[in-house]
Each structure stands twice: as C-alpha cells, then as structure tokens.
Backbone bond lengths (Angstrom), bond angles and torsions (degrees), N, CA, C in turn:
res aa  C-N    CA-C-N  psi(-1)  N-CA   C-N-CA  omega(-1)  CA-C   N-CA-C  phi
1 X - - - 1.455 - - 1.514 109.04 -
2 X 1.288 117.76 126.73 1.466 121.10 177.49 1.507 108.96 -133.71
3 X 1.317 114.32 130.43 1.478 121.54 174.44 1.510 105.85 -153.67
4 X 1.302 117.46 168.20 1.460 120.86 -175.76 1.541 112.49 -67.65
5 X 1.303 118.77 -46.01 1.450 122.75 -171.89 1.523 108.29 -128.81
6 X 1.330 118.75 109.22 1.483 120.19 -176.34 1.537 111.72 -64.68
7 X 1.321 114.90 160.67 1.437 121.67 179.24 1.542 109.49 -86.03
8 X 1.335 115.74 90.92 1.476 120.42 -178.94 1.503 112.45 -65.17
9 X 1.308 117.39 -30.19 1.452 119.64 179.79 1.518 110.56 -61.92
10 X 1.320 116.68 -49.06 1.454 120.78 179.32 1.550 110.33 -65.88
11 X 1.299 116.88 -41.12 1.436 121.54 -178.50 1.551 110.68 -59.75
12 X 1.316 116.48 -51.65 1.448 119.88 -176.64 1.510 112.98 -75.86
13 X 1.309 117.60 -31.41 1.466 119.80 174.50 1.532 112.53 -66.38
14 X 1.319 115.78 -22.13 1.461 120.28 176.96 1.513 112.79 -84.42
15 X 1.332 118.43 -11.70 1.454 121.41 179.50 1.528 109.90 -72.79
16 X 1.325 115.14 138.85 1.479 119.79 178.90 1.525 112.54 -113.82
17 X 1.364 117.31 -29.01 1.472 119.90 -177.07 1.511 113.41 -127.87
18 X 1.343 115.60 -47.98 1.478 119.49 -174.73 1.513 111.62 -141.41
19 X 1.312 114.05 149.86 1.459 122.61 173.07 1.523 106.30 -142.75
20 X 1.323 116.53 111.80 1.486 119.97 -178.71 1.523 108.66 -118.03
21 X 1.325 113.94 144.99 1.454 121.51 -176.03 1.523 108.84 -127.79
22 X 1.332 117.30 125.61 1.454 121.66 177.19 1.520 108.03 -113.04
23 X 1.351 114.56 123.62 1.453 121.76 179.50 1.538 107.17 -117.20
24 X 1.353 116.04 132.58 1.465 118.32 -174.22 1.524 112.94 -130.89
25 X 1.319 118.70 8.10 1.467 120.56 -179.71 1.533 110.39 -98.25
26 X 1.316 116.48 152.04 1.465 121.02 176.53 1.525 112.79 -90.68
27 X 1.317 115.83 -15.04 1.463 121.85 178.99 1.503 109.02 -146.58
28 X 1.314 115.46 134.07 1.470 121.97 171.82 1.530 105.76 -118.24
29 X 1.303 116.91 147.19 1.448 121.26 -178.67 1.506 112.31 -130.24
30 X 1.325 117.30 42.51 1.443 121.06 -179.10 1.517 109.25 -77.40
31 X 1.309 115.83 138.99 1.473 121.28 -170.19 1.523 113.17 -57.74
32 X 1.331 118.21 -40.34 1.462 118.48 -173.55 1.523 113.59 -67.50
33 X 1.354 118.20 -12.46 1.456 120.27 177.87 1.535 113.62 -97.58
34 X 1.312 117.14 -11.83 1.465 121.79 -167.77 1.544 112.47 -56.37
35 X 1.315 118.34 -47.21 1.448 120.80 -176.88 1.516 112.15 -63.43
36 X 1.331 117.10 -45.76 1.441 121.52 -179.26 1.541 111.15 -65.47
37 X 1.329 116.12 -39.53 1.463 119.55 178.81 1.521 110.66 -66.41
38 X 1.320 118.12 -40.09 1.471 121.66 177.39 1.530 109.55 -62.57
39 X 1.329 117.76 -40.62 1.459 121.93 177.54 1.528 111.00 -59.97
40 X 1.337 115.41 -43.24 1.462 119.48 177.95 1.530 110.99 -63.60
41 X 1.309 117.23 -44.52 1.458 120.31 -179.00 1.526 111.58 -62.50
42 X 1.323 117.83 -36.05 1.448 118.67 -176.61 1.532 113.75 -88.34
43 X 1.340 117.35 -26.00 1.466 119.31 -175.16 1.517 115.61 -125.37
44 X 1.343 116.52 -17.52 1.463 119.65 -175.39 1.529 113.07 81.69
45 X 1.340 116.73 -0.18 1.473 120.89 -178.04 1.531 111.28 -83.70
46 X 1.346 114.40 143.91 1.465 121.34 173.94 1.509 109.41 -133.33
47 X 1.307 116.81 156.19 1.448 123.87 179.24 1.527 108.77 -88.42
48 X 1.307 116.78 100.82 1.455 122.20 179.07 1.512 113.84 -101.77
49 X 1.353 116.61 14.47 1.457 121.10 177.83 1.541 108.34 -92.02
50 X 1.324 118.76 105.97 1.446 120.73 -177.55 1.520 113.75 -61.64
51 X 1.327 116.23 -18.75 1.464 120.09 -178.89 1.520 112.56 -98.22
52 X 1.312 118.20 8.36 1.455 121.61 179.93 1.521 112.21 -76.77
53 X 1.291 115.73 164.61 1.483 120.97 179.38 1.529 111.47 -59.33
54 X 1.330 117.42 -34.39 1.439 121.05 -178.96 1.514 114.52 -63.88
55 X 1.304 116.44 -25.41 1.483 121.34 -179.73 1.529 112.05 -105.83
56 X 1.326 118.34 3.57 1.469 122.89 -171.66 1.524 114.18 -60.04
57 X 1.305 118.33 -29.06 1.461 117.79 -179.96 1.528 112.91 -89.90
58 X 1.329 118.48 -16.55 1.460 120.78 -175.50 1.537 113.65 -104.60
59 X 1.301 118.35 -54.60 1.456 120.76 -172.69 1.542 112.56 -58.47
60 X 1.317 120.14 -48.59 1.479 118.21 178.20 1.523 112.13 -59.70
61 X 1.334 118.60 -35.78 1.455 121.69 178.08 1.496 111.50 -65.62
62 X 1.321 117.76 -42.07 1.468 121.10 177.88 1.536 110.17 -65.82
63 X 1.320 116.40 -45.77 1.467 119.94 178.98 1.527 111.56 -58.90
64 X 1.327 115.60 -42.60 1.476 119.07 177.54 1.511 111.74 -64.19
65 X 1.332 116.01 -42.24 1.470 120.83 -177.09 1.537 110.32 -65.10
66 X 1.349 116.64 -51.14 1.456 118.14 -178.64 1.532 110.70 -70.68
67 X 1.329 116.73 -26.35 1.449 119.68 176.16 1.523 113.45 -63.78
68 X 1.335 115.78 -24.33 1.466 120.59 176.32 1.533 112.14 -85.83
69 X 1.345 115.53 2.34 1.460 119.76 178.95 1.530 114.97 95.14
70 X 1.317 117.04 6.53 1.475 120.60 178.97 1.529 107.86 -79.33
71 X 1.339 115.83 131.63 1.471 120.59 175.85 1.520 107.46 -89.90
72 X 1.357 114.64 122.72 1.469 120.84 -179.63 1.525 108.68 -108.00
73 X 1.329 116.33 123.10 1.476 120.51 177.34 1.526 108.21 -127.18
74 X 1.323 114.49 141.70 1.462 122.87 178.74 1.523 108.62 -129.04
75 X 1.329 117.46 125.27 1.450 122.30 175.96 1.516 109.19 -117.17
76 X 1.322 114.89 135.57 1.471 120.31 179.12 1.512 109.54 -121.10
77 X 1.315 115.85 124.87 1.469 121.96 173.85 1.530 106.27 -96.90
78 X 1.339 115.62 123.54 1.469 119.58 -174.13 1.535 112.23 -132.74
79 X 1.308 114.27 148.81 1.454 120.82 172.77 1.541 108.77 -78.70
80 X 1.318 116.60 151.67 1.452 121.34 176.02 1.517 109.28 -126.58
81 X 1.315 118.71 141.13 1.468 123.89 -5.11 1.503 111.05 -61.15
82 X 1.324 114.95 152.43 1.477 120.10 -174.94 1.507 110.90 -73.49
83 X 1.327 113.14 156.57 1.484 119.95 175.30 1.517 109.11 -75.45
84 X 1.322 115.13 167.34 1.461 119.59 175.99 1.518 110.68 -63.07
85 X 1.300 117.04 -34.14 1.474 120.73 177.51 1.538 110.28 -62.02
86 X 1.316 117.16 -47.10 1.468 120.87 179.61 1.544 109.62 -64.82
87 X 1.307 117.50 -37.13 1.465 120.11 176.01 1.546 109.32 -59.58
88 X 1.325 117.23 -40.83 1.451 122.70 178.50 1.547 109.67 -65.73
89 X 1.334 116.76 -48.11 1.466 120.30 178.17 1.515 111.46 -56.64
90 X 1.323 114.98 -44.56 1.479 119.91 -179.89 1.542 110.10 -60.33
91 X 1.316 116.75 -41.42 1.462 121.52 -179.93 1.514 111.87 -64.21
92 X 1.357 117.43 -31.77 1.435 122.83 -178.69 1.550 114.08 -84.50
93 X 1.312 116.19 -19.33 1.479 120.80 -172.16 1.502 114.55 -58.91
94 X 1.318 122.12 -28.89 1.487 118.70 176.23 1.537 112.68 -54.72
95 X 1.314 118.57 -28.06 1.455 120.17 178.23 1.545 109.77 -70.59
96 X 1.335 116.67 -42.11 1.475 119.30 176.07 1.522 111.55 -58.55
97 X 1.323 114.81 -42.19 1.479 119.49 -177.81 1.527 109.98 -69.80
98 X 1.325 117.51 -42.04 1.456 119.94 -179.99 1.536 111.23 -63.28
99 X 1.328 116.27 -30.92 1.463 121.33 178.73 1.541 112.05 -74.00
100 X 1.349 115.66 -22.02 1.464 118.73 178.06 1.500 116.31 129.25
101 X 1.319 119.10 -2.38 1.464 121.31 178.74 1.528 109.44 -80.25
102 X 1.338 115.44 151.96 1.453 122.37 169.83 1.524 104.97 -104.53
103 X 1.337 118.49 131.96 1.429 121.69 -175.04 1.531 111.22 -130.64
104 X 1.331 115.18 132.21 1.470 122.01 176.06 1.492 110.72 -129.70
105 X 1.349 114.93 157.13 1.479 122.48 -179.12 1.498 109.43 -124.88
106 X 1.336 116.53 136.95 1.463 121.93 177.50 1.521 109.56 -125.69
107 X 1.313 116.99 117.70 1.465 119.07 174.64 1.541 109.23 -60.75
108 X 1.306 116.25 134.91 1.464 122.78 -176.47 1.526 112.44 -54.40
109 X 1.330 117.38 -35.45 1.468 120.28 -179.89 1.541 111.71 -63.32
110 X 1.321 118.41 -20.71 1.466 121.89 178.34 1.523 112.76 -91.11
111 X 1.343 116.34 0.07 1.446 121.05 -179.37 1.516 113.57 -106.82
112 X 1.312 117.80 4.10 1.469 121.03 -172.78 1.507 113.81 -59.25
113 X 1.302 118.78 -32.24 1.466 121.54 -177.83 1.530 113.76 -97.09
114 X 1.337 116.98 12.12 1.466 120.80 179.93 1.525 109.67 -98.76
115 X 1.314 116.64 140.14 1.462 121.52 173.19 1.525 107.16 -82.74
116 X 1.333 116.38 113.61 1.468 120.04 -175.15 1.541 109.20 -119.37
117 X 1.333 115.51 148.19 1.481 118.71 173.51 1.542 109.81 -66.32
118 X 1.292 115.97 161.01 1.448 120.60 -175.65 1.511 115.84 -79.23
119 X 1.317 117.11 -7.19 1.467 120.12 -175.12 1.538 110.98 -140.23
120 X 1.315 114.85 156.64 1.471 120.49 171.83 1.543 107.23 -59.85
121 X 1.328 115.23 159.42 1.466 118.43 -174.56 1.517 112.59 -163.05
122 X 1.310 112.75 163.19 1.471 123.84 163.34 1.510 106.84 -117.25
123 X 1.318 117.73 142.10 1.444 123.67 172.82 1.529 107.11 -123.53
124 X 1.306 115.54 122.63 1.477 122.11 -176.50 1.534 109.13 -109.53
125 X 1.328 115.78 120.82 1.470 122.78 172.82 1.535 113.77 52.33
126 X 1.334 117.24 30.91 1.461 122.04 -179.09 1.532 112.06 49.65
127 X 1.370 114.94 38.25 1.448 119.31 -179.70 1.528 113.53 -140.75
128 X 1.329 117.04 -27.30 1.434 121.84 -174.28 1.549 110.74 -133.81
129 X 1.348 114.68 124.97 1.469 118.95 178.02 1.544 108.41 -110.03
130 X 1.336 113.52 136.49 1.450 119.75 171.48 1.529 106.95 -114.51
131 X 1.337 116.72 108.98 1.455 120.74 177.21 1.520 109.17 -86.94
132 X 1.331 116.62 140.44 1.482 122.01 175.17 1.506 109.19 -106.65
133 X 1.325 116.01 138.45 1.466 121.38 173.12 1.510 108.59 -113.42
134 X 1.312 115.86 136.63 1.464 122.33 177.69 1.516 111.16 -125.12
135 X 1.309 114.89 154.58 1.458 119.73 173.96 1.526 108.36 -74.54
136 X 1.307 117.39 171.63 1.460 120.68 177.17 1.517 112.74 -58.48
137 X 1.347 116.63 -30.03 1.453 121.42 178.94 1.531 112.96 -87.57
138 X 1.324 117.53 0.31 1.446 121.53 174.84 1.512 116.84 92.07
139 X 1.325 117.91 10.93 1.465 120.73 177.89 1.544 107.74 -86.15
140 X 1.322 116.89 160.02 1.447 121.73 176.67 1.512 110.86 -56.29
141 X 1.305 117.93 137.00 1.464 122.78 173.67 1.532 109.70 -123.41
142 X 1.346 116.83 -8.89 1.461 120.57 179.31 1.498 111.26 137.77
143 X 1.325 115.06 -175.14 1.442 121.44 176.81 1.526 110.12 -157.13
144 X 1.335 114.62 168.29 1.450 119.45 -179.41 1.534 109.28 -149.43
145 X 1.309 116.62 135.85 1.454 121.92 173.74 1.515 109.35 -88.86
146 X 1.334 116.54 147.51 1.450 120.74 179.66 1.525 107.89 -147.14
147 X 1.322 116.73 131.09 1.458 121.73 178.80 1.541 111.88 -121.10
148 X 1.328 116.76 10.08 1.463 121.32 178.36 1.543 109.14 -59.63
149 X 1.352 117.55 123.48 1.463 118.73 -176.97 1.531 114.83 -55.17
150 X 1.323 117.31 -35.30 1.480 119.89 178.83 1.549 110.95 -67.32
151 X 1.314 116.44 -38.45 1.468 120.67 179.16 1.529 109.52 -69.75
152 X 1.321 115.81 -44.33 1.477 120.63 177.86 1.520 109.92 -57.59
153 X 1.320 117.93 -45.81 1.460 121.19 179.62 1.534 111.69 -61.94
154 X 1.328 115.88 -45.10 1.463 119.96 178.78 1.525 110.79 -57.53
155 X 1.325 115.35 -46.92 1.473 121.30 -178.62 1.533 110.25 -66.20
156 X 1.321 118.04 -44.65 1.458 120.84 -179.51 1.517 111.14 -62.72
157 X 1.331 116.56 -45.01 1.467 120.37 178.81 1.529 110.66 -62.46
158 X 1.324 116.63 -43.22 1.474 120.78 -179.26 1.525 109.85 -63.25
159 X 1.327 116.95 -45.55 1.492 118.43 -179.78 1.521 110.62 -61.84
160 X 1.312 117.49 -46.03 1.450 119.85 -178.03 1.519 111.54 -62.62
161 X 1.326 118.18 -37.32 1.468 120.41 177.98 1.543 110.81 -65.91
162 X 1.338 116.19 -40.67 1.471 120.26 176.42 1.524 109.88 -64.33
163 X 1.329 116.88 -47.81 1.450 121.77 -177.45 1.530 111.82 -58.44
164 X 1.314 115.68 -42.13 1.474 120.31 -179.69 1.520 112.79 -61.31
165 X 1.335 116.39 -38.04 1.462 120.60 -179.72 1.512 115.46 -85.88
166 X 1.288 115.98 -21.16 1.479 120.48 -170.86 1.539 111.73 -74.03
167 X 1.319 113.60 158.47 1.475 122.00 -178.81 1.537 108.49 -97.23
168 X 1.323 117.84 131.39 1.468 119.25 174.86 1.522 111.24 -56.58
169 X 1.306 115.74 148.54 1.472 121.32 -176.36 1.512 113.21 -49.67
170 X 1.312 117.41 -45.79 1.471 120.60 -173.46 1.529 112.63 -67.80
171 X 1.348 117.22 -11.74 1.467 120.81 178.06 1.520 113.37 -111.54
172 X 1.326 116.69 -0.96 1.482 119.57 -178.31 1.526 108.77 -98.88
173 X 1.301 116.56 118.57 1.483 120.86 179.81 1.523 108.96 -103.19
174 X 1.338 115.89 136.53 1.455 119.54 175.13 1.510 111.49 -100.25
C-alpha cells in the first residue's frame, strides 16, 4: 500500500500493546507543518495548547491510544548542533508528552555503531512496521507496511538500541 499520508488513526487504533516511532531526519518539509514552522522561525512562538485546532488530529488520538493501555514511545536521532526544524520539534514536544507519548533524543554521533533501518518508521505491537519515505527536501514520498518477521525483528532491535542510549526529552537541551 502506498499513499502520501498514511492513516494514523487506523494504525494507532489497531495497536493493542505498543506503538513506537523512529524519526531520523533533521528536516521534514511536509505541507501541513509549513505555516506553523514559518511562524516559529519568524517569532519563536509554538502552539503548546493540546486542545487547539493545530493538535486536533493528533492529541485526541494519542490520548485514546494510551487510554487503552498502549505504550507510545518516540525516538528521534538528530545531528548536533540541531537544525532549526529540530529546535521547533523540541519546543513542541511537551504537547506529545502531555498527551501520553514518551519521547527521547539521540545525538547522531552516538548512533554510529547501531544498525538502523534506512527510513523513519512506526512499529506496532512488534508485528507491523510502517516505513515512511521522504523526498530529499523532507516532503512525503510514500510509505509501505511490512510484517516480515525478520524485518520486524530488525526494526524492534534497532528501536530498543536507540531508546536505551537516548536522552529523555526533559533532559535533552537543544
């Protein structure tokens, strides 16, 4: 299955125990973030209201998912010094955490000896991987689901290795 923007609602509603997200890019350029990112670049302001329109499609979904007992973890591998985009993501992350996600950051220099998948991904219940493809400029290029046990194991092992080394959000300074 390939489409520009995967159905996160269906993906997370299908999770029963765990949903982990691995992000490895220093810049994303997806259209729906452009206006908010430009606002941050010009003013330094971010939307930290979890009940605002800007978070309406994500925060309720996270709350529902963790409310069912699903543990949601997000790990971000970043170059240092961080890009302005990562600075913006870091500033927004308190909303992810307040909604119920656990978030950690791993400087890229500390990931050199880790075997990592080639693309960002979600792993659901150690059974289903959703790989994300992006253009060089960071826009959506598509995605692919994979349930091959060898791929799932590779992804699960990679995520756990990153998670073990990564710094919790509240202790990671940009």
